C-alpha positions in Angstrom: -48.7 -51.4 -216.6 -49.6 -49.4 -213.5 -48.3 -46.3 -211.8 -45.3 -46.7 -209.5 -44.8 -44.2 -206.7 -41.8 -43.5 -204.4 -42.1 -41.1 -201.5 -39.7 -39.7 -198.9 -40.2 -36.9 -196.5 -38.3 -35.2 -193.7 -38.8 -32.4 -191.2 -36.2 -29.7 -191.5 -35.7 -27.2 -188.7 -35.9 -24.0 -190.8 -38.7 -21.7 -192.1 -40.6 -23.0 -195.1 -39.8 -20.0 -197.2 -36.1 -20.5 -196.8 -36.4 -24.2 -197.5 -38.6 -23.5 -200.6 -36.0 -21.1 -202.0 -33.2 -23.7 -201.6 -35.3 -26.5 -203.2 -36.1 -24.2 -206.2 -32.4 -23.2 -206.7 -31.3 -25.6 -209.4 -28.1 -23.7 -210.2 -26.4 -23.3 -206.8 -28.1 -25.4 -204.2 -29.3 -28.5 -206.1 -25.8 -29.7 -207.0 -25.0 -29.7 -203.3 -27.9 -31.9 -202.5 -27.2 -34.7 -205.0 -25.9 -38.0 -203.8 -23.5 -40.4 -205.6 -26.6 -41.7 -207.5 -26.6 -38.6 -209.7 -24.1 -37.7 -212.4 -23.6 -35.3 -215.3 -26.0 -32.8 -213.7 -26.4 -29.5 -215.6 -28.9 -26.7 -215.8 -29.7 -26.0 -219.5 -32.2 -23.2 -219.0 -33.1 -20.8 -216.2 -31.8 -22.0 -212.8 -34.3 -20.9 -210.2 -37.9 -22.2 -210.0 -40.4 -22.4 -212.8 -39.0 -22.5 -216.3 -35.8 -24.2 -215.3 -34.6 -27.1 -217.4 -32.0 -29.5 -216.1 -30.4 -32.8 -217.1 -28.8 -35.6 -215.1 -28.3 -39.3 -215.0 -29.9 -41.1 -212.1 -28.1 -44.4 -211.3 -30.9 -46.1 -209.4 -29.1 -49.5 -209.3 -25.8 -50.9 -210.6 -27.6 -51.8 -213.9 -30.4 -49.1 -214.1 -29.5 -45.6 -215.3 -32.2 -43.1 -216.1 -31.4 -40.2 -218.4 -33.5 -37.3 -217.0 -34.4 -34.1 -218.9 -36.5 -32.2 -216.4 -38.7 -29.1 -216.9 -39.7 -27.3 -213.7 -43.1 -25.9 -212.9 -44.5 -24.4 -209.8 -48.3 -25.0 -209.8 -48.7 -23.6 -206.3 -46.7 -22.0 -203.5 -44.5 -24.6 -201.9 -44.9 -27.1 -204.8 -42.2 -27.7 -207.4 -42.8 -30.2 -210.2 -40.1 -31.8 -212.3 -41.5 -33.4 -215.5 -39.1 -35.7 -217.4 -39.2 -35.3 -221.2 -37.6 -38.7 -221.6 -40.2 -40.8 -219.7 -43.4 -40.7 -217.8 -41.6 -39.8 -214.6 -42.9 -36.8 -212.6 -41.2 -35.7 -209.3 -43.1 -33.3 -207.0 -41.3 -31.5 -204.2 -43.7 -30.1 -201.5 -42.5 -27.8 -198.7 -45.0 -26.8 -196.0 -44.8 -25.1 -192.6 -45.0 -27.4 -189.6 -44.4 -26.5 -185.9 -40.9 -27.9 -186.0 -40.0 -26.0 -189.2 -40.7 -27.4 -192.6 -41.9 -30.7 -193.9 -40.3 -31.6 -197.2 -41.8 -34.3 -199.3 -40.5 -35.8 -202.5 -42.9 -37.9 -204.5 -42.1 -39.5 -207.8 -44.5 -41.4 -210.1 -44.0 -43.1 -213.4 -45.7 -45.7 -215.6 -44.3 -49.1 -214.6 -43.5 -52.0 -216.9 -45.9 -54.8 -217.5 -45.5 -58.5 -216.7 -43.1 -60.0 -214.2 -40.6 -57.1 -214.7 -43.4 -54.7 -213.7 -44.1 -56.7 -210.6 -40.5 -56.5 -209.5 -40.3 -52.8 -210.4 -43.4 -52.0 -208.4 -42.1 -54.1 -205.5 -38.5 -52.9 -205.3 -38.0 -49.6 -207.1 -40.0 -47.4 -204.6 -37.8 -48.5 -201.7 -34.6 -47.9 -203.7 -35.7 -44.5 -204.8 -36.9 -43.6 -201.3 -33.4 -44.4 -200.0 -31.8 -42.1 -202.6 -34.2 -39.3 -201.7 -33.5 -39.7 -198.0 -29.9 -39.0 -198.8 -30.9 -35.9 -200.8 -33.1 -34.7 -197.9 -30.3 -35.3 -195.4 -28.0 -33.1 -197.5 -30.8 -30.4 -197.7 -30.9 -30.5 -193.9 -27.1 -29.9 -193.8 -27.3 -27.0 -196.3 -30.0 -25.2 -194.5 
């Protein structure tokens, strides 16, 4: 069993502080960013930044649904971390200033399965999750 990592990033033509605020807004903005892969999204505590708790189902494939119960922390400016209480999954959103505006990076890691299933998970899951995140980042660019 090894770590599995999926990463997607996009440059958004907007100031980093504005983009950070949108990414941290789980109550109003986040539902607008979610693609068809997300369902039953709800904020259960807070709503903006650290201390927020939210739940959703992530339909990664036609057969794979992950029930996520995320707690949000902000360990540093521009970094938002969602830790899933139901698994080893941790998603880190990083927003930093670049000459073109803001670079937004979504990185998710989790403990993969062992054996042949783990091999396929490590081979195919990162690409599938990256495509889902590219859709989310595209919607973020529209919302900004």
